[in-house]
C-alpha distance (Angstrom), angle and dihedral (degrees) to the residues before:
residue distance angle dihedral
M1 . . .
Y2 3.82 . .
L3 3.76 131.4 .
S4 3.79 119.4 -154.6
L5 3.78 114.1 -141.2
P6 3.79 126.3 178.8
I7 3.77 117.1 -116.4
P8 3.80 108.5 -115.9
N9 3.79 113.8 -111.7
S10 3.74 129.7 -164.4
T11 3.79 114.9 -111.3
K12 3.81 91.3 -155.9
K13 3.79 128.7 78.3
D14 3.78 127.1 -153.7
Q15 3.78 104.9 -139.9
N16 3.79 118.0 -166.1
L17 3.78 115.0 -152.9
I18 3.78 141.9 162.3
F19 3.80 115.2 -125.4
W20 3.82 121.1 -149.7
R21 3.80 120.6 -168.1
H22 3.81 118.8 -140.7
D23 3.79 94.8 -125.2
N24 3.84 96.4 45.7
A25 3.80 88.2 -131.2
D26 3.79 90.7 139.1
I27 3.75 131.2 34.8
P28 3.81 113.5 -101.6
Q29 3.77 108.7 -83.4
K30 3.79 129.1 -144.2
C31 3.77 113.7 -136.7
N32 3.77 141.6 168.8
I33 3.81 117.1 -129.8
V34 3.81 122.2 -167.0
V35 3.83 114.4 -145.4
S36 3.78 138.1 154.6
K37 3.82 114.3 -84.0
N38 3.80 92.0 -123.9
A39 3.82 94.8 45.5
K40 3.79 121.4 127.2
V41 3.79 124.0 -131.6
E42 3.80 88.9 -98.9
Q43 3.83 89.8 64.6
L44 3.81 89.8 44.2
R45 3.82 89.1 56.6
K46 3.80 91.2 54.2
A47 3.81 91.7 45.8
V48 3.83 91.7 52.5
V49 3.81 92.2 51.7
K50 3.80 92.4 45.8
Q51 3.82 99.5 42.7
L52 3.82 95.0 43.0
D53 3.82 91.2 42.9
L54 3.80 93.0 -128.5
D55 3.78 125.1 174.2
I56 3.82 96.2 -141.0
D57 3.79 138.7 99.7
P58 3.85 110.9 -93.7
N59 3.82 89.7 -138.4
N60 3.82 89.1 67.8
L61 3.81 92.8 65.2
E62 3.82 120.5 98.7
F63 3.80 125.9 -172.1
G64 3.77 128.3 -148.7
L65 3.79 131.5 -178.1
V66 3.79 112.4 -134.0
Q67 3.79 123.3 -161.1
T68 3.80 123.3 174.0
H69 3.82 91.9 -7.4
R70 3.82 94.2 -54.0
I71 3.77 131.2 104.3
T72 3.78 102.6 -118.2
R73 3.80 100.1 175.4
V74 3.79 139.5 10.6
L75 3.80 111.4 -145.7
S76 3.78 117.3 -126.9
P77 3.83 112.1 -135.4
K78 3.80 99.3 -134.3
V79 3.81 101.5 30.4
S80 3.80 108.5 37.0
S81 3.78 118.8 82.9
V82 3.79 126.9 -148.6
A83 3.82 88.2 -128.9
S84 3.83 89.6 64.4
I85 3.81 92.1 63.1
D86 3.79 108.6 105.0
S87 3.79 117.6 -140.7
K88 3.84 90.3 -133.2
N89 3.80 90.6 66.4
S90 3.78 124.4 72.0
L91 3.79 115.1 -126.3
Y92 3.80 115.6 -140.0
C93 3.77 123.5 -166.8
F94 3.81 116.5 -156.9
D95 3.79 123.8 -162.9
C96 3.80 104.2 -139.9
T97 3.80 97.7 -177.9
P98 3.78 107.4 161.8
H99 3.79 118.9 -114.8
D100 3.76 90.4 -161.0
K101 3.81 115.8 43.3
Q102 3.82 92.8 -147.3
F103 3.80 96.0 69.7
T104 3.76 144.3 -10.1
R105 3.76 125.1 -152.6
F106 3.76 120.4 -171.8
Q107 3.75 120.7 164.8
F108 3.78 129.4 -178.2
S109 3.75 111.0 -145.0
H110 3.77 141.8 150.0
R111 3.76 125.4 -150.6
R112 3.74 123.2 -161.5
P113 3.80 115.6 -134.5
């Protein structure tokens, strides 16, 4: 007689990312953020601010997936899931805190030489 038992899985995910400050005061720092596997990018923003003890608004953070030195995808806060981030890609977190309160413009782009 056999009894089928599920293999226990972790509900948390260790997400490695590289954090860039808006003012370039510090060098970009590598960090490991622990979030739920089914978390959205919005929860990842809050986890970055909390776990890195940052004094910024979580809504000013933008995430981009980088593969072979190119930004391949910008993660949408309400749609993208942390589970969709492939381990082959590097995750970059950019602090887009506005210098001028009237407007903020931040554009991801890549130019070929």
